[in-house]
C-alpha distance (Angstrom), angle and dihedral (degrees) to the residues before:
residue distance angle dihedral
X1 . . .
X2 3.81 . .
X3 3.80 89.7 .
X4 3.79 91.2 52.3
X5 3.79 91.3 50.5
X6 3.78 93.4 49.7
X7 3.79 99.4 40.9
X8 3.77 109.5 97.0
X9 3.77 111.5 -83.6
X10 3.75 130.8 -147.0
X11 3.76 101.2 64.1
X12 3.78 97.3 -36.7
X13 3.80 97.2 -56.1
X14 3.79 111.8 165.3
X15 3.76 119.4 -105.9
X16 3.77 117.9 -107.6
X17 3.79 125.1 -119.2
X18 3.76 119.3 -68.3
X19 3.81 113.0 -89.1
X20 3.77 122.1 -112.4
X21 3.77 123.6 -99.3
X22 3.80 93.9 -94.5
X23 3.79 93.8 48.0
X24 3.78 91.3 46.2
X25 3.81 92.0 50.7
X26 3.83 91.5 46.2
X27 3.80 90.1 55.2
X28 3.78 95.2 41.9
X29 3.82 98.4 44.5
X30 3.84 97.5 73.4
X31 3.82 90.3 54.2
X32 3.79 99.5 85.8
X33 3.79 94.1 176.1
X34 3.81 91.4 57.1
X35 3.81 91.6 48.8
X36 3.80 91.5 49.1
X37 3.80 90.3 49.0
X38 3.81 89.8 49.4
X39 3.79 89.8 53.5
X40 3.80 91.2 51.8
X41 3.81 91.6 48.6
X42 3.81 91.5 48.8
X43 3.81 90.6 50.1
X44 3.80 91.6 51.1
X45 3.80 91.5 48.7
X46 3.81 90.7 50.5
X47 3.80 90.3 49.7
X48 3.81 90.3 51.5
X49 3.81 93.4 47.3
X50 3.80 93.9 44.9
X51 3.81 95.3 43.4
X52 3.85 94.8 119.0
X53 3.80 91.2 49.9
X54 3.82 93.7 47.1
X55 3.77 93.5 49.0
X56 3.81 90.1 46.7
X57 3.80 89.3 54.5
X58 3.78 89.0 52.5
X59 3.79 91.3 44.3
X60 3.80 95.3 -127.7
X61 3.80 140.0 103.1
X62 3.83 132.2 -150.7
X63 3.82 98.6 -112.3
X64 3.81 107.9 43.4
X65 3.83 114.9 107.7
X66 3.80 120.8 -135.8
X67 3.83 105.8 -169.1
X68 3.81 91.6 169.9
X69 3.81 90.4 66.4
X70 3.83 95.2 60.8
X71 3.78 129.3 67.1
X72 3.80 109.1 -120.3
X73 3.81 90.9 -169.3
X74 3.82 90.6 66.1
X75 3.81 95.3 42.3
X76 3.80 97.5 -91.2
X77 3.81 104.5 -45.9
X78 3.85 110.7 164.1
X79 3.79 114.0 -101.6
X80 3.79 114.2 -118.6
X81 3.78 135.8 26.1
X82 3.81 125.0 -47.4
X83 3.79 93.4 17.2
X84 3.79 96.5 -49.5
X85 3.81 99.6 -49.9
X86 3.80 111.1 -178.9
X87 3.78 142.3 142.8
X88 3.80 90.8 -83.7
X89 3.80 94.7 43.4
X90 3.79 109.9 40.4
X91 3.82 96.9 -170.1
X92 3.79 99.5 22.7
X93 3.78 129.8 -108.7
X94 3.79 138.2 -73.2
X95 3.81 119.0 -93.0
X96 3.81 115.7 -104.4
X97 3.81 96.0 4.8
X98 3.80 101.9 47.1
X99 3.82 92.1 -142.7
X100 3.79 114.3 159.9
X101 3.79 110.3 -92.6
X102 3.81 96.9 -155.9
X103 3.80 92.1 54.1
X104 3.79 92.2 49.1
X105 3.80 92.0 48.1
X106 3.80 95.6 52.4
X107 3.80 92.8 43.4
X108 3.80 88.5 45.6
X109 3.82 88.3 55.0
X110 3.80 88.6 54.2
X111 3.81 91.7 52.0
X112 3.82 97.2 43.1
X113 3.81 96.5 43.8
X114 3.81 92.4 41.8
X115 3.80 93.9 52.8
X116 3.81 91.4 46.2
X117 3.82 91.5 48.6
X118 3.82 96.0 51.7
X119 3.82 92.5 41.7
X120 3.81 91.1 51.1
X121 3.82 91.6 47.5
X122 3.80 91.6 52.3
X123 3.81 91.8 46.5
X124 3.80 92.4 51.8
X125 3.82 94.4 46.5
X126 3.80 93.2 49.5
X127 3.80 92.8 42.3
X128 3.82 95.0 50.7
X129 3.82 94.6 44.8
X130 3.81 95.4 46.4
X131 3.81 93.4 40.6
X132 3.80 92.1 52.9
X133 3.80 91.1 44.9
X134 3.80 90.7 53.0
X135 3.81 93.0 46.8
X136 3.81 98.2 44.8
X137 3.80 100.2 31.6
X138 3.78 127.6 85.6
X139 3.78 124.0 -83.0
X140 3.81 94.0 -90.2
X141 3.82 93.0 53.7
X142 3.79 91.0 46.4
X143 3.80 93.3 51.3
X144 3.80 93.1 45.2
X145 3.82 94.2 51.1
X146 3.80 91.4 42.7
X147 3.81 92.3 53.1
X148 3.82 91.6 47.5
X149 3.80 88.5 49.8
X150 3.80 92.1 50.8
X151 3.80 91.9 49.6
X152 3.81 92.2 48.2
X153 3.80 91.5 49.1
X154 3.81 89.9 53.0
X155 3.81 92.0 54.5
X156 3.82 113.1 93.6
X157 3.79 104.6 -123.1
X158 3.80 97.9 -152.8
X159 3.81 94.9 49.0
X160 3.81 92.8 45.3
X161 3.80 91.4 47.1
X162 3.81 89.9 48.8
X163 3.80 90.7 53.2
X164 3.81 94.9 46.4
X165 3.80 94.9 45.1
X166 3.79 92.1 47.2
X167 3.82 92.8 58.6
X168 3.81 96.9 36.5
X169 3.82 114.4 113.2
X170 3.78 116.7 -108.3
X171 3.82 95.3 -124.5
X172 3.82 91.3 69.1
X173 3.84 113.0 93.0
X174 3.79 103.5 -103.0
X175 3.81 95.0 -148.7
X176 3.83 92.0 53.8
X177 3.80 90.7 45.4
X178 3.80 91.5 51.5
X179 3.81 92.3 50.0
X180 3.83 92.0 48.4
X181 3.81 94.2 49.2
X182 3.80 93.5 46.7
X183 3.80 91.7 46.2
X184 3.81 95.5 47.2
X185 3.81 91.9 50.7
X186 3.81 103.6 36.6
X187 3.83 102.6 54.1
X188 3.80 96.0 93.6
X189 3.81 98.2 89.0
X190 3.80 93.0 54.1
X191 3.80 91.2 45.5
X192 3.79 93.1 53.5
X193 3.80 93.1 48.5
X194 3.81 92.8 47.9
X195 3.80 93.1 46.5
X196 3.81 93.6 50.3
X197 3.82 93.5 46.1
X198 3.81 94.3 43.5
X199 3.81 92.8 50.9
X200 3.81 90.0 52.6
X201 3.80 92.3 47.1
X202 3.82 93.2 46.1
X203 3.81 89.9 64.0
X204 3.83 93.3 58.4
X205 3.80 122.1 105.5
X206 3.79 98.7 -115.2
X207 3.82 91.6 53.6
X208 3.81 90.8 48.3
X209 3.81 89.5 49.2
X210 3.80 90.6 51.4
X211 3.80 90.4 50.3
X212 3.83 91.6 49.7
X213 3.81 89.4 49.3
X214 3.79 89.2 63.9
X215 3.80 99.0 -105.4
X216 3.79 116.0 160.3
X217 3.79 120.9 -114.3
X218 3.81 91.8 -109.5
X219 3.81 91.9 51.2
X220 3.81 91.7 49.3
X221 3.80 90.5 49.6
X222 3.82 92.8 47.0
X223 3.82 99.1 42.5
X224 3.80 104.1 30.3
X225 3.82 109.2 23.1
X226 3.80 109.5 31.5
X227 3.85 95.7 59.3
X228 3.80 89.8 55.5
X229 3.81 92.3 43.2
X230 3.81 92.9 53.7
X231 3.81 95.6 85.6
X232 3.84 99.4 53.4
X233 3.81 93.2 37.7
X234 3.81 94.3 50.8
X235 3.79 91.9 44.9
X236 3.79 92.5 50.5
X237 3.82 91.4 44.7
X238 3.79 91.9 57.6
X239 3.81 89.0 51.0
X240 3.82 91.6 48.5
X241 3.79 93.3 57.4
X242 3.83 99.0 69.6
X243 3.80 90.3 44.7
X244 3.79 90.3 56.7
X245 3.81 91.0 49.3
X246 3.81 89.4 54.2
X247 3.82 91.1 47.4
X248 3.80 92.4 52.3
X249 3.79 91.6 46.4
X250 3.80 90.9 48.9
X251 3.80 93.5 50.2
X252 3.80 90.9 47.6
X253 3.79 88.7 47.3
X254 3.81 89.1 55.2
X255 3.79 90.8 51.3
X256 3.83 100.1 -111.4
X257 3.78 98.3 92.7
X258 3.77 126.9 70.2
X259 3.81 112.6 3.9
X260 3.84 118.3 -134.4
X261 2.95 139.4 -76.9
X262 3.82 86.1 39.2
X263 3.81 104.7 88.5
X264 3.79 124.3 -125.5
X265 3.80 131.0 167.0
X266 3.80 92.5 -124.4
X267 3.79 91.6 48.5
X268 3.81 91.2 49.3
X269 3.81 90.7 51.7
X270 3.81 88.9 51.7
X271 3.80 92.5 51.3
X272 3.81 91.2 46.5
X273 3.82 94.2 58.4
X274 3.78 93.2 95.3
X275 3.83 95.1 40.8
X276 3.79 103.4 51.7
X277 3.81 91.7 108.9
X278 3.81 101.1 38.3
X279 3.85 95.4 38.8
X280 3.83 109.2 14.4
X281 3.82 94.4 171.2
X282 3.79 89.2 64.8
X283 3.82 88.4 65.6
X284 3.80 101.2 30.4
X285 3.81 97.4 53.9
X286 3.83 100.0 56.4
X287 3.82 92.2 35.7
X288 3.81 91.1 49.6
X289 3.79 92.7 48.3
X290 3.80 91.3 48.7
X291 3.80 91.3 49.8
X292 3.82 92.6 46.6
X293 3.80 92.3 49.0
X294 3.80 95.0 49.2
X295 3.82 92.8 44.3
X296 3.81 93.3 48.8
X297 3.79 93.3 47.3
X298 3.80 91.6 48.4
X299 3.82 94.0 49.8
X300 3.79 91.9 44.5
X301 3.81 91.3 47.4
X302 3.79 91.8 52.7
X303 3.81 90.5 50.0
X304 3.81 91.9 49.2
X305 3.81 91.6 47.9
X306 3.80 91.9 52.3
X307 3.81 93.6 44.8
X308 3.82 92.7 49.7
X309 3.82 93.6 48.8
X310 3.83 105.5 90.1
X311 3.80 91.3 -158.0
X312 3.79 98.4 47.8
X313 3.80 95.8 88.2
X314 3.81 93.9 46.5
X315 3.81 92.2 48.4
X316 3.78 90.7 47.6
X317 3.80 93.0 47.2
X318 3.81 92.2 46.9
X319 3.79 92.1 48.8
X320 3.79 91.4 47.0
X321 3.82 92.5 50.9
X322 3.79 91.6 48.5
X323 3.78 91.4 49.0
X324 3.80 92.7 48.7
X325 3.80 91.8 48.0
X326 3.80 91.3 49.7
X327 3.80 91.4 48.9
X328 3.83 91.7 49.4
X329 3.79 90.7 49.7
X330 3.79 92.1 49.9
X331 3.81 91.7 48.5
X332 3.81 91.9 49.5
X333 3.79 91.0 48.3
X334 3.80 91.7 49.4
X335 3.81 91.5 48.9
X336 3.82 91.4 49.7
X337 3.79 91.3 49.6
X338 3.80 90.6 48.9
X339 3.82 91.8 51.7
X340 3.81 92.0 46.9
X341 3.77 92.3 48.4
X342 3.80 92.8 49.5
X343 3.84 94.3 52.9
X344 3.81 101.5 37.7
X345 3.88 102.3 79.9
X346 3.83 97.5 58.5
X347 3.78 100.0 17.6
X348 3.76 126.5 -136.7
X349 3.75 120.0 -43.1
X350 3.78 96.7 22.5
X351 3.76 98.3 109.6
X352 3.77 129.1 97.9
X353 3.79 114.9 -50.1
X354 3.80 94.1 23.6
X355 3.77 126.5 120.7
X356 3.77 118.8 -73.2
X357 3.80 115.0 -92.4
X358 3.75 121.6 -104.2
X359 3.77 111.0 -90.3
X360 3.82 143.2 141.6
X361 3.78 113.2 -32.7
X362 3.78 95.3 15.8
X363 3.77 123.1 101.0
X364 3.75 114.8 -106.3
X365 3.80 117.7 -115.3
X366 3.79 112.3 -111.9
X367 3.75 114.2 -110.2
X368 3.77 118.9 -111.7
X369 3.78 112.2 -85.3
X370 3.87 94.6 14.9
X371 3.84 121.8 114.4
X372 3.82 115.9 -115.3
X373 3.87 115.3 -118.7
X374 3.85 115.9 -99.9
X375 3.88 113.1 -123.5
X376 3.83 118.1 -122.6
X377 3.86 116.1 -102.8
X378 3.84 116.5 -100.4
X379 3.81 133.2 -161.6
X380 3.78 126.0 -127.6
X381 3.80 93.1 -82.9
X382 3.74 90.9 53.0
X383 3.82 96.7 -109.9
X384 3.69 119.0 138.1
X385 3.75 112.4 -109.9
């Protein structure tokens, strides 16, 4: 669905060049929800970057066990209310281990957001390069890349990632391995968008003039195509990011993602499955942060996509004007029907203060279009001649 939204609308017309910073801000500023989502995303990124400083302020780290803070008689439930919240442990501690929950959450944000960032970067680079190669290459190159894209799309990412991570040696950094697998599998959407847009742009006059001037294929792609491809690629990139966060969390939830003791939101949700009744904050905090992150990135991505599309405002304004005109016409028609219905039973002029209706002993009004009868001539005495 994201590809359909970002592929050029209006009969396959190519997207225009990306707007400047001022135009982009002018279009994005009225969208308060997108700005609020951007603020939330920025705050989460700052928390992830400043995780060592935040945990140092708290005086804790994500790996140290605190067995004295859990009740061994109840199986390791944290001692105290709200999962053991205290001045030394701002969000409480983990069940069984007693590790600080705040420290694991902020370090988990660093892991989850970092993996999603590098996976998204790799997906975009591969997608843009292969999409441009398919659009500007000869027929054989186009068919080869298109068939590889179709095969990769048909592969289930989660199952393939499960298989690759299960046989991967333990000495490889698991975060790097996750980012590589997600990037090498998830580039197909970007490639399809770039190929479709580049083929439409390649048929325009200024691209044909550049080709006739002797420009190389790389120069044509860099000078003539990439500026116009910036809007759909950036919009789709922002929508890819939350999907990669969910993929990493799902793989960690299944036990093939991040290996303990390295914290990850998906891994924390997995460990909290058996503690959601005894220590609900252990499950609600990582799940809530994951939901907030994905929601904010999705809302912000939709706002960025709309602001980068140079035809979004005109389409919206045109649709709004048409809708308002249709609503005004329907209201006027309803009002006219109401007035006609109110006056039709008695006809005009039959209300209070009007002339008396035609009845016995009163001359009938002539019908419209009929000639009135001529009275017979009378003499001076009034007798009929």
